[in-house]
N, C-alpha and C positions, 0 to 999 in steps of 0.2 A: 398322617394328618387328615387325608381325605379318604372316603370309603372307596375300596377297590371296585372296579367295574363301572364306575360312573364315567360318563363322557358327554361332552356337549361341543358344539361348533357355533361360535358367535363371531360377528363382524362389527368392527368399529369403523364407521364411514364418515367422511367429511361432509359437512352440510353443503359446501360449495367449493368450486375450484379443484385443483389437483395438487394438494399439499405434499404428496409423497412422490412427485415426479423428480424431485431433487435427490440424487444419490445420498448425500450426507443426511438429509432428513429421514429418508427411508431406512438407512442403516441404523440411525439413532433409535427410531421407533422399534425396529426389530430387536436391537440390543436391549432396549428397555423392557420389552415383553419377555425376553429370555431371562434377563436378570431378575425381574419381578417374580417370574415363575420359580426360579431357583430359590429365592428368598422365602417364598410362600409354600414351597414344597408341591407345586403344581406341575404335573407332567404335561408337556406340550407335545402332542402327537404330530402336529403339522402347523406350519406358519406360512400363510400366503399373503403377499403384499402386492398391490397394484398402485396406480397413481392416486387413487382416492380412498383406499381402505386397507385394513389389515384383518385377516380372517384367521382365527385361532381354533384349532381342534384340541381341546383340553381334557384332561382326565379328572374332571370335577362335575358336580351337578350344575344345572343351569343357573340357579341362584348364586352359587359361588362364582360361576363364570361371569355373570353380570357384575358382581363386585370386583372381580379381577379387571374387567374392562374399564370400570369406573376409575379404578386406581391408575391404570395405564393411561387413560385419557387425562386425568389430573396431572400426572407426572410429565407426560409429553407436552401438554399445553404449557405448563410452567417453564419447561426447558425452551420450547419454541419462542414463547413471548420474551424470555430473558435473552436469548441468543440473537433474535432478529428484531426485537422491539416492534413486533407486529402483533396483530390480533391473535386469538387462539387458533391453534393448529386445526382443531376439529370443528371450529365454528361455535356459535352460541345458540 
C-alpha cells in the first residue's frame, strides 16, 4: 500500500493538561493507533507515549503520517468525549 523505505516520526500533543496520565486513556490511545495502523497497512516502527503526547515512528511519507495522525486525533477525541462527557482529548 505504501512505498517501501519511507519513514517519518510525528507527535500528537495535547494543547493543555496531561490527558494521557490516566492509564485507561493512555492504553486506549495506543490501542487506537495500533488498530488504525493495522487497518491502513501502516508499519509502526515505534510508539512512545507520555502524559501529554504520543509519538509515532511510521513507515510512511510525512503527508501520509499527518493524515494518519488526523484520523487518530478524530477517533480518540470522539471516544474521549463520549466516554467522559468532557471536552476533546487533544484540545481545540
